[in-house]
C-alpha positions in Angstrom: 3.5 5.8 -3.6 2.4 4.1 -0.4 2.1 4.9 3.4 3.1 3.1 6.4 2.5 3.2 10.2 5.4 2.9 12.5 5.1 3.4 16.1 2.1 5.9 15.7 3.8 7.9 12.9 2.6 8.0 9.6 5.0 7.6 6.9 4.1 8.9 3.3 6.2 8.4 0.2 7.5 4.9 0.6 7.4 2.9 -2.7 5.2 -0.4 -3.3 8.1 -2.8 -3.1 6.2 -5.6 -4.9 6.0 -3.3 -7.9 9.6 -2.9 -8.2 11.3 -5.0 -11.1 14.5 -5.8 -10.7 15.1 -8.2 -13.7 17.8 -7.0 -16.3 18.7 -3.9 -14.2 21.3 -2.9 -11.7 20.4 -1.6 -8.3 21.9 -0.7 -4.8 20.5 -0.3 -1.4 21.9 2.5 0.9 21.0 4.0 4.5 20.7 7.7 4.7 21.0 9.1 8.2 20.4 12.5 9.3 19.5 14.4 12.3 17.5 17.6 11.6 16.6 20.6 14.0 13.1 22.4 14.0 13.7 25.9 12.5 14.0 28.6 15.1 10.6 30.2 14.0 8.6 27.1 14.7 7.6 25.7 18.3 9.0 22.7 19.9 7.8 19.2 19.2 5.4 17.0 21.6 4.8 14.3 19.3 5.6 13.3 15.6 2.5 12.5 13.6 3.7 12.2 10.2 6.8 12.1 7.6 6.4 12.8 4.0 9.4 11.8 1.9 10.4 12.0 -1.8 13.3 12.0 -3.9 14.8 13.3 -7.0 17.8 12.4 -9.2 19.8 15.4 -10.3 22.7 14.0 -12.2 24.1 10.5 -13.0 27.4 9.7 -15.0 29.5 6.4 -15.9 32.9 6.8 -14.7 36.0 4.8 -15.1 37.5 3.0 -12.1 40.4 0.6 -11.3 40.0 -3.2 -11.8 41.5 -6.2 -10.6 41.8 -9.4 -12.5 43.9 -12.4 -12.5 46.1 -14.1 -14.9 42.8 -15.4 -16.5 41.2 -12.1 -17.0 38.6 -12.9 -14.0 37.5 -10.1 -12.0 39.0 -10.5 -8.4 36.7 -9.3 -5.5 38.0 -7.4 -2.5 38.2 -9.0 0.9 34.8 -7.4 1.9 33.2 -9.0 -1.4 33.1 -5.8 -3.8 33.9 -6.4 -7.2 35.1 -3.5 -9.3 34.6 -3.9 -13.0 35.9 -0.8 -14.3 32.7 1.2 -14.5 30.6 2.8 -11.9 27.3 4.8 -12.2 27.4 7.9 -10.2 24.1 8.8 -8.7 23.3 12.2 -7.4 20.2 13.7 -6.2 18.2 15.3 -3.2 15.7 14.3 -0.8 12.8 16.3 0.5 10.9 15.6 4.0 8.3 16.9 5.7 7.6 16.4 9.5 4.0 16.9 10.7 3.8 17.1 14.6 1.8 18.2 17.6 3.5 21.4 18.9 4.5 21.7 22.6 2.9 24.9 23.5 1.6 26.4 26.9 -2.4 26.4 27.3 -3.0 22.8 25.8 -4.4 23.7 22.4 -1.8 21.3 20.9 -1.6 23.0 17.3 -0.5 20.8 14.4 2.8 22.2 12.7 5.0 21.2 10.1 8.7 21.6 9.2 10.0 21.1 5.6 13.6 20.0 5.0 14.3 20.3 1.1 17.4 19.8 -1.1 19.0 17.3 1.2 21.8 16.0 -0.8 23.1 12.5 -1.3 25.3 10.6 -3.5 25.9 6.8 -4.1 27.2 4.5 -6.9 26.1 1.3 -8.5 28.8 -1.0 -10.0 28.2 -1.8 -13.6 29.2 -4.4 -16.1 32.9 -3.8 -17.3 31.8 -3.3 -21.1 29.4 -0.4 -20.3 30.2 2.5 -22.4 31.4 5.8 -20.6 28.7 7.5 -22.5 25.9 5.2 -21.6 22.8 7.1 -20.2 20.8 5.5 -17.3 17.0 6.1 -16.2 17.3 5.7 -12.3 14.4 5.1 -10.0 14.3 5.8 -6.2 12.4 3.5 -3.8 12.4 4.7 -0.4 11.7 1.4 1.3 11.4 2.3 5.0 11.6 5.4 7.2 12.8 5.3 10.9 12.2 8.6 12.6 12.9 9.3 16.4 12.6 12.5 18.2 15.7 13.2 20.1 14.7 16.2 22.0 11.9 18.8 21.4 13.8 20.4 18.6 15.8 17.4 17.0 14.9 14.6 14.9 16.8 11.4 13.9 15.7 10.0 10.6 17.3 6.8 8.8 15.9 6.2 5.2 16.4 2.7 3.6 16.5 3.7 -0.2 16.7 1.3 -3.1 18.1 2.7 -6.4 17.1 0.8 -9.6 19.1 1.9 -12.9 18.3 0.9 -16.5 20.3 1.8 -19.3 18.4 3.9 -21.6 
């Protein structure tokens, strides 16, 4: 797990991309966007200092999907380039995030507070080779590649996480 600094906001939980091995594995990258509101019991935000992120896979399963082939049994991609092989790995999980910030309070004391957002659900899929058995099991790793954070108001924060899912059959 690594750390980066962007616009003076420290981000903890990004992966070491140089250590990610994509050989002989299937993968998919997605963006997870979200606007969160600071809980009522917490003070307003003056400045965001740090974001801590982590993820957990809660469920995976291989499903059967439609497949489109030509007369020679070659898979025909969609107009957008998506190839449906007849198999997908469904990936479900949750993200945990902690926002550390300077509170906007009267008196100039500027105390540091944090707000935690747990169990933020996500679901995605990875297209698998057409010969993948429906009962196949996969280890899936989450790699948070980047986090963009912007304060929208003293109570709202926009976040966009770029997440890479790497799956390897067990």
